[in-house]
C-alpha positions in Angstrom: 79.1 176.9 -32.5 76.1 176.0 -34.6 76.3 176.9 -38.3 73.0 178.1 -40.0 74.4 178.3 -43.5 75.8 175.4 -45.8 79.4 174.3 -45.6 81.8 172.9 -48.2 82.6 170.1 -46.1 78.7 168.8 -45.8 76.6 167.4 -48.2 75.5 170.8 -49.6 77.1 173.9 -50.6 74.3 176.1 -50.1 70.7 175.4 -48.4 68.8 175.5 -51.9 71.4 173.9 -54.3 72.8 170.4 -54.6 75.7 170.0 -57.0 77.1 167.0 -58.5 80.1 166.8 -56.1 77.6 166.8 -53.2 75.9 164.0 -54.6 79.1 162.0 -55.0 80.2 162.7 -51.6 77.0 161.6 -50.0 77.0 158.3 -52.1 80.6 157.6 -51.0 79.7 158.1 -47.3 76.9 155.6 -47.4 78.1 153.2 -50.1 77.4 150.2 -48.0 73.7 151.2 -47.8 73.7 151.8 -51.5 75.3 148.4 -52.3 72.8 146.6 -50.1 70.0 148.3 -51.8 71.3 147.6 -55.4 71.6 143.9 -54.3 68.3 143.8 -52.9 66.6 145.2 -56.1 68.7 142.8 -58.2 67.3 139.8 -56.3 63.8 141.2 -56.6 64.6 141.3 -60.3 65.6 137.6 -60.4 62.5 136.7 -58.5 60.2 138.5 -60.9 62.1 136.8 -64.0 61.6 133.3 -62.2 57.8 133.8 -62.1 57.4 135.2 -65.5 56.2 133.2 -68.2 58.9 132.3 -70.8 58.9 133.6 -74.3 58.0 131.1 -77.0 60.2 130.8 -80.0 58.0 131.8 -83.0 58.4 131.4 -86.8 57.1 133.6 -89.7 56.3 132.1 -93.1 56.0 134.5 -96.2 55.2 134.0 -99.9 54.5 136.1 -102.9 51.2 135.4 -105.1 50.7 136.7 -108.4 47.1 137.0 -109.5 46.3 135.6 -112.8 44.8 137.4 -115.7 43.1 136.7 -119.2 42.7 138.5 -122.5 39.3 139.9 -123.3 37.6 139.9 -126.6 38.8 143.4 -127.2 42.3 142.4 -126.5 42.6 144.0 -123.1 44.2 142.2 -120.3 42.1 141.8 -117.0 43.2 140.2 -113.8 41.0 137.3 -112.5 40.3 139.1 -109.2 41.2 142.4 -107.5 44.0 141.9 -105.2 42.2 143.7 -102.4 39.3 141.3 -102.7 41.5 138.4 -102.8 43.3 139.4 -99.7 40.4 139.9 -97.7 39.0 136.3 -98.8 42.4 134.7 -98.0 42.7 136.3 -94.5 39.1 135.3 -93.5 39.5 131.7 -94.8 43.1 130.7 -93.8 43.8 133.3 -91.2 46.9 134.3 -92.9 47.9 138.0 -93.1 47.5 138.9 -96.8 48.3 142.4 -98.3 48.6 143.8 -101.7 51.7 145.4 -102.8 51.5 149.1 -103.1 51.1 150.1 -106.7 50.4 146.5 -108.0 46.7 145.2 -107.5 47.7 141.8 -108.8 50.4 140.9 -106.5 49.8 139.6 -102.7 52.3 139.1 -100.0 51.2 136.4 -97.4 52.5 136.0 -94.0 51.9 133.6 -91.2 53.3 133.3 -87.5 53.3 130.3 -85.4 55.4 128.6 -82.9 56.2 125.8 -85.1 57.9 126.4 -88.4 56.1 123.5 -90.1 52.8 125.0 -89.1 53.6 128.4 -90.5 54.7 126.9 -93.7 51.3 124.8 -93.9 49.3 128.1 -93.2 51.0 129.7 -96.4 50.5 126.6 -98.4 46.8 126.5 -97.5 46.2 130.1 -98.3 48.1 129.8 -101.9 46.0 126.6 -102.7 42.8 128.6 -101.7 43.6 131.3 -104.0 44.6 128.9 -106.9 41.5 126.9 -106.6 39.4 129.9 -106.3 40.5 131.2 -109.6 40.6 127.9 -111.4 36.7 128.3 -111.0 36.8 131.6 -112.7 39.0 130.1 -115.4 36.5 127.5 -116.0 33.7 130.0 -116.7 35.9 132.0 -119.1 35.9 128.7 -121.4 38.7 126.8 -122.8 39.4 129.2 -125.8 40.3 132.0 -123.4 43.9 133.1 -123.2 44.5 132.8 -119.4 47.6 133.1 -117.0 46.8 131.3 -114.0 47.3 132.5 -110.5 50.5 131.1 -108.8 52.9 131.6 -106.2 56.0 133.4 -107.2 59.2 131.4 -105.8 59.1 129.4 -102.6 57.7 129.8 -99.1 60.4 131.5 -97.0 60.4 130.7 -93.2 62.5 132.7 -90.7 63.0 132.4 -87.0 62.0 135.3 -85.0 64.3 136.8 -82.7 63.4 136.8 -79.0 64.1 140.1 -77.2 66.7 139.6 -74.3 64.1 140.7 -71.7 65.8 139.0 -68.7 68.9 141.2 -69.0 66.9 144.3 -69.5 64.8 143.6 -66.2 68.0 142.9 -64.3 69.7 146.3 -65.5 66.6 148.3 -64.8 66.4 146.7 -61.2 70.0 147.6 -60.6 69.5 151.3 -61.8 66.3 151.6 -59.7 68.1 150.3 -56.7 70.9 152.7 -57.0 68.7 155.6 -57.8 66.2 154.8 -54.9 69.1 154.5 -52.4 70.9 157.7 -53.6 67.6 159.6 -53.3 67.1 158.1 -49.6 70.7 159.2 -48.7 70.2 162.8 -50.1 66.7 163.1 -48.3 68.2 161.9 -45.0 71.0 164.3 -45.0 68.6 167.2 -46.0 66.1 166.2 -43.3 68.6 165.9 -40.4 70.1 169.2 -41.7 66.8 171.3 -41.9 65.3 169.6 -38.8 67.5 171.6 -36.7 69.0 174.2 -39.0 72.3 172.9 -38.6 75.0 171.6 -41.0 76.0 167.9 -41.3 79.0 166.2 -42.4 79.2 163.2 -44.9 78.3 160.7 -42.1 75.1 162.6 -41.0 76.7 163.8 -37.9 75.9 167.4 -36.9 78.9 169.7 -37.3 
């Protein structure tokens, strides 16, 4: 006898509904196919990783620069140059990322990234030397009698190794998930196609009941 409605022993409890138990039964019935698809997508992930360019290790050097100041004839303290102007000049000349600390026009943070720690350190040192020399010319114009605090680096240059994101593991994990989801969808579509094609119920192996 041909059954037109869903059956609890088949993939689906109802023609228009798919429950979690239906999906589990379908996956168990075709676990060999699903495992094969997962392995296939895993191998695709390995091939993709092999032909991907390797990530280079990078280093970031940083330093703090405090802009110098001087005492005016009226006794007021003025900075030798506005921090924003100096940051723009440093970025243009040395290629270092220079930013003014929020709320402090006279303090700058310098950062430089390179695939060599020595190179990153050199870029920061070059930027600091530029700022010091630039303001030394301003100090000369003010005269020897002026009370001046020169521009200088606060502390030392710090260099840190940047972490490399474990992209290979992520790619393989995503490949396995895609393989499983793709194969599960194919299994469900196959059962639905066979079932609706003749309007009959099928068991977990795809046979007509």
